[in-house]
Each structure stands twice: as C-alpha cells, then as structure tokens.
C-alpha positions as CSV (number, residue, x, y, z in Angstrom):
1,M,126.7,116.5,20.8
2,D,130.2,115.2,20.0
3,L,130.8,112.1,22.0
4,I,133.9,110.0,22.4
5,V,133.9,106.5,23.7
6,C,137.2,104.9,24.9
7,L,137.0,101.1,24.4
8,K,139.5,98.5,25.6
9,Q,140.2,95.3,23.6
10,V,140.4,92.2,25.8
11,P,140.4,88.4,25.2
12,D,136.9,86.8,25.2
13,L,136.8,85.6,28.8
14,Q,134.1,83.1,27.9
15,Q,136.5,81.2,25.7
16,I,139.5,81.0,28.0
17,R,140.3,77.5,29.2
18,I,142.3,76.5,32.3
19,K,145.0,73.8,32.2
20,R,144.1,71.3,34.8
21,E,147.7,70.3,35.5
22,T,149.2,73.7,35.9
23,R,146.1,76.0,36.5
24,E,147.4,78.3,33.8
25,A,145.0,80.2,31.5
26,V,145.1,79.2,27.9
27,T,144.7,82.3,25.7
28,E,146.2,81.2,22.5
29,G,143.6,81.5,19.7
30,V,141.1,83.3,21.9
31,P,139.3,86.0,19.9
32,F,139.4,89.6,21.1
33,V,136.3,91.6,22.0
34,F,135.3,94.7,23.9
35,G,134.4,94.3,27.6
36,E,130.8,94.3,28.6
37,M,131.0,97.6,30.4
38,D,132.8,99.1,27.4
39,K,129.7,98.2,25.4
40,N,127.6,99.9,28.1
41,A,129.6,103.1,27.6
42,L,129.2,102.9,23.9
43,E,125.4,102.2,24.2
44,E,125.0,105.2,26.4
45,A,126.7,107.5,24.0
46,I,124.6,106.2,21.1
47,K,121.4,106.7,23.1
48,I,122.4,110.4,23.7
49,K,123.2,110.9,20.0
50,E,119.8,109.4,19.1
51,K,118.1,111.8,21.5
52,L,120.1,115.0,21.0
53,G,121.9,114.5,17.7
54,G,125.6,114.6,17.1
55,K,128.4,112.1,16.5
56,V,129.9,109.2,18.3
57,T,133.6,108.4,17.9
58,A,135.1,105.2,19.1
59,L,138.7,105.5,20.4
60,S,140.8,102.5,21.2
61,I,144.4,101.3,21.7
62,G,145.5,97.7,21.1
63,S,147.3,95.1,19.0
64,P,146.7,94.7,15.2
65,K,143.7,92.6,16.0
66,L,142.0,95.8,16.9
67,R,141.3,96.4,13.2
68,D,138.7,93.6,13.4
69,T,137.5,94.2,16.9
70,I,136.6,97.9,16.2
71,K,134.0,96.7,13.6
72,E,131.8,95.6,16.6
73,A,131.7,99.2,17.8
74,L,131.0,100.6,14.4
75,A,128.2,98.1,13.8
76,A,126.6,99.0,17.2
77,G,126.3,102.7,16.2
78,A,129.6,104.5,16.4
79,D,130.0,106.9,13.4
80,Q,133.8,106.7,13.1
81,A,136.9,105.3,14.9
82,F,140.3,106.4,15.8
83,L,142.8,103.6,16.6
84,M,146.4,103.4,17.9
85,I,147.8,100.1,17.0
86,D,151.0,98.4,18.0
87,P,151.8,94.7,19.0
88,Q,152.9,95.9,22.5
89,F,149.9,98.1,23.2
90,D,147.9,95.3,24.8
91,N,150.4,95.3,27.7
92,L,150.6,99.1,28.4
93,D,149.9,100.2,32.0
94,S,147.1,102.7,32.8
95,A,149.3,105.7,32.8
96,A,150.6,105.0,29.3
97,K,147.2,104.3,27.9
98,A,145.8,107.5,29.5
99,A,148.6,109.5,28.0
100,L,147.9,108.1,24.5
101,L,144.1,108.6,24.8
102,A,144.6,112.2,26.0
103,G,146.9,112.9,23.1
104,A,144.4,111.4,20.6
105,V,141.5,113.4,22.2
106,R,143.4,116.6,21.8
107,K,144.1,115.8,18.2
108,M,140.5,115.0,17.5
109,G,139.4,118.5,18.5
110,Q,136.1,119.6,19.9
111,F,133.9,117.2,22.0
112,D,131.3,117.3,24.8
113,L,131.6,114.0,26.7
114,I,134.1,111.2,26.9
115,F,132.6,107.8,28.0
116,L,134.5,104.8,29.2
117,A,133.9,101.8,31.4
118,E,134.2,102.0,35.2
119,G,136.9,99.2,34.9
120,S,138.2,96.9,32.2
121,A,137.1,93.3,31.9
122,D,140.6,91.9,32.4
123,N,142.3,93.8,35.3
124,Y,139.6,96.2,36.4
125,S,142.0,98.7,37.9
126,G,139.7,101.6,37.2
127,Q,142.7,104.0,36.7
128,T,142.5,105.0,33.1
129,G,139.4,107.2,33.5
130,P,140.6,109.4,36.3
131,R,144.1,109.6,34.7
132,L,142.6,110.7,31.4
133,A,140.5,113.3,33.1
134,Q,143.5,114.7,35.0
135,L,145.6,114.9,31.8
136,L,142.8,116.8,30.0
137,N,142.0,118.9,33.1
138,L,138.3,117.9,32.9
139,P,135.7,117.0,35.5
140,F,135.4,113.2,36.1
141,I,132.4,111.3,37.3
142,N,132.6,107.6,38.0
143,Y,130.2,104.8,39.0
144,V,127.5,106.4,36.8
145,K,124.2,104.6,36.4
146,Q,122.3,107.5,34.7
147,V,123.4,110.4,32.5
148,E,121.4,113.5,31.5
149,P,123.4,116.0,29.4
150,G,122.0,119.6,29.5
151,S,122.9,123.0,28.2
152,G,126.6,123.3,29.1
153,T,126.4,120.8,31.9
154,V,125.9,117.1,32.6
155,R,123.9,115.6,35.5
156,A,124.8,112.0,36.6
157,V,123.5,109.6,39.2
158,R,126.3,107.6,40.8
159,N,125.8,104.2,42.4
160,M,127.6,104.3,45.7
161,E,126.5,100.8,46.7
162,G,124.7,101.9,49.9
163,H,123.0,104.9,48.3
164,F,122.7,106.9,45.0
165,E,124.3,110.3,44.6
166,T,123.3,112.9,42.0
167,V,126.1,115.3,40.8
168,E,126.5,117.9,38.1
169,A,129.5,119.0,36.1
170,Q,130.4,121.5,33.4
171,L,130.9,120.2,29.9
172,P,133.2,118.8,28.5
173,A,133.6,116.0,31.1
174,V,134.7,112.4,31.4
175,I,132.1,109.8,32.5
176,A,132.8,106.2,33.7
177,V,129.7,104.0,33.6
178,T,128.6,100.9,35.5
179,S,127.1,97.8,34.0
180,G,123.6,98.7,35.2
181,I,123.3,101.8,33.1
182,N,121.7,100.2,30.1
183,Q,121.4,97.0,28.0
184,P,123.7,97.2,24.9
185,R,122.0,96.6,21.6
186,I,122.8,93.7,19.2
187,P,123.6,95.0,15.8
188,S,121.5,93.8,12.8
189,L,123.0,92.2,9.8
190,M,122.7,95.4,7.8
191,Q,124.5,97.4,10.5
192,I,127.3,94.8,10.5
193,L,127.7,95.2,6.7
194,R,127.6,99.0,6.9
195,A,130.3,99.0,9.6
196,S,133.0,98.3,7.0
197,K,132.2,101.5,5.2
198,K,132.6,103.8,8.2
199,P,135.8,105.9,8.5
200,I,138.7,104.5,10.5
201,T,141.7,106.6,11.3
202,E,144.9,105.1,12.6
203,L,147.2,107.2,14.7
204,K,150.8,106.7,15.8
205,P,152.3,107.7,19.2
206,A,154.3,110.4,17.4
207,D,151.0,111.8,16.1
208,V,149.6,112.4,19.6
209,L,152.6,112.8,21.9
210,A,155.5,115.2,22.0
211,N,157.7,112.5,23.4
212,P,156.4,109.0,22.3
213,S,159.2,107.2,24.2
214,Q,157.4,108.0,27.4
215,V,155.0,105.2,26.8
216,S,157.3,102.6,25.3
217,E,158.7,101.3,28.7
218,K,155.4,101.4,30.6
219,Q,154.6,97.7,30.2
220,V,152.7,95.5,32.5
221,V,154.6,92.2,33.1
222,M,152.6,89.2,34.0
223,V,154.2,87.5,37.0
224,S,151.6,84.8,37.6
225,N,148.1,84.1,36.4
226,L,146.8,80.9,37.9
227,A,143.3,79.7,38.7
228,P,142.6,79.1,42.4
229,V,143.1,75.6,43.8
230,E,139.9,73.6,43.9
231,Q,139.6,70.8,46.5
232,R,136.7,68.5,46.1
233,K,136.3,66.1,49.0
234,M,133.6,64.0,47.3
235,V,131.8,63.2,50.5
236,V,128.9,60.8,49.9
237,L,126.1,60.5,52.6
238,E,124.2,57.3,52.8
239,G,121.3,56.2,55.0
240,A,118.2,57.8,56.3
241,T,117.4,61.3,55.0
242,D,117.0,62.8,58.4
243,D,120.4,61.5,59.5
244,N,122.0,62.7,56.3
245,I,120.6,66.2,56.7
246,T,122.1,66.4,60.2
247,S,125.4,65.1,59.0
248,L,125.5,67.5,56.1
249,V,124.7,70.5,58.3
250,N,127.4,69.4,60.9
251,S,129.9,69.0,58.1
252,L,129.2,72.4,56.6
253,V,129.5,74.0,60.1
254,K,132.8,72.3,60.6
255,E,134.1,73.6,57.2
256,G,133.0,77.1,58.1
257,V,130.4,77.3,55.4
258,L,127.6,77.6,57.9
259,R,127.5,79.0,61.4
260,S,126.2,77.0,64.3
C-alpha cells in the first residue's frame, strides 16, 4: 500500500520554561520535534507497510529546521519525505496548511491512505485533517484507535469516549488517529544513520498551488500565551493529627475542592 503521513513540527513542550515574573513561555533555543500523536500516525502507517507491503511517505510543512526534524520520521521507518519549507510556515492557519498538503498530495500521485494526528501538540484544533479530506474529496475518519485496511476499503474503530464505533470507507481515505492506537518505536542507531540516505524532496507553494498567494496571508497571530496564575497559600497545620485532618477537610470544603 502507498501510505502518506502528514506530520507537524512543534517545539519540544518538555523543554519550554515559564518566566516566573511575566508567566510567558520561553521558546528561544527549544528544539523542534514531531508531536506524540504524529508519531502514532507514523507508527500505524509503518505497521501496515510491514504487514501488507508498500511505501510510507512523510509529508510536512514548516520552517527550515524541518530539514533536521524530518530525520526522526525517516529513522522511524518512513521511506521518503516531501517537505514544504519557509520561515513563515510555522504560523500558517489550518486552512492554509490543508491547502498546501492537498496540493502536495496531488503532485505525489497515487496513494491508498493518508494518516495524521487527531490534533497537533501545540494548538490541538483538529481542523487540518477534515479540511484536507474535503479538499481532496475523500472519506475522513477521526478519533481512530484501530485500523484494518482491506481490498478497496478500510475499516476503523473510533473512540467516541462513551463507546466505540466501527466504520468502513472506500479507499483512498484520510485517517486521524488517537494516542492510544499504538506505541511508537524508538529507532536504533543503525536506523538513525540510514535516515540520512533516504530521499527528501522539497516543494515550493508554486509547485503545488495554482495561486500560491492564497496561503501567504493566512497567518496565526499570537495575541497572548501566558501560564495560569498559581496561588499557593502555604497553610501549615500543627497539633494533633485528628484535629489536623478535620481542619484540612474543612479547609478543602471551603475552597471548593471537596464537597461536604
């Protein structure tokens, strides 16, 4: 099967610091990675390739740092990568990214399934997947926790929180996976070394869109990004244990943490 995985480059959330004085996030110098659910999407495509044969293509949009980040996907098992790189691409909105991805998919030619994460690790809007499917006029299945491609169709189990739903769609189709679908593998040293030899193709907006200017103005402007205010009262309880337990429970009820 020919499988495409759309991956989003995001700052490593584990390395972001918060300024205590201003509550602002410090992102300078933070490395870029692919989100955890993006890795789930890639892992699922690789598992299908290992079972049924075929090829996995990683597709991503981002800043020039993407040239390094994509090596993570190639080391994990993607056979090749198509990139669209521009310093402003990190701030494109979902509509612009879906337009670029759709144009790239059309240029890449035949495929059976497109995988992507249910939502990105940074803003988690969940809009790119359905927009992409709409532009390509393809079936779209989201919240997927299990995928079973068949002959001309794909069957998927969706996690609807209160219940599971099994659906079927014609191929080709777009699949958005949840974090519980699998456990992404950790590439070996040899796989990491081999990643640099795999083909990487860079595309420009003019290569995939009839009117490239349609995405240039669709930028997300960050108005505010502050950590929530933390208030620590530092209450110290002294005395007998039984009295302290009663005081603690009463205090928690008063604060609304517990119900009386």
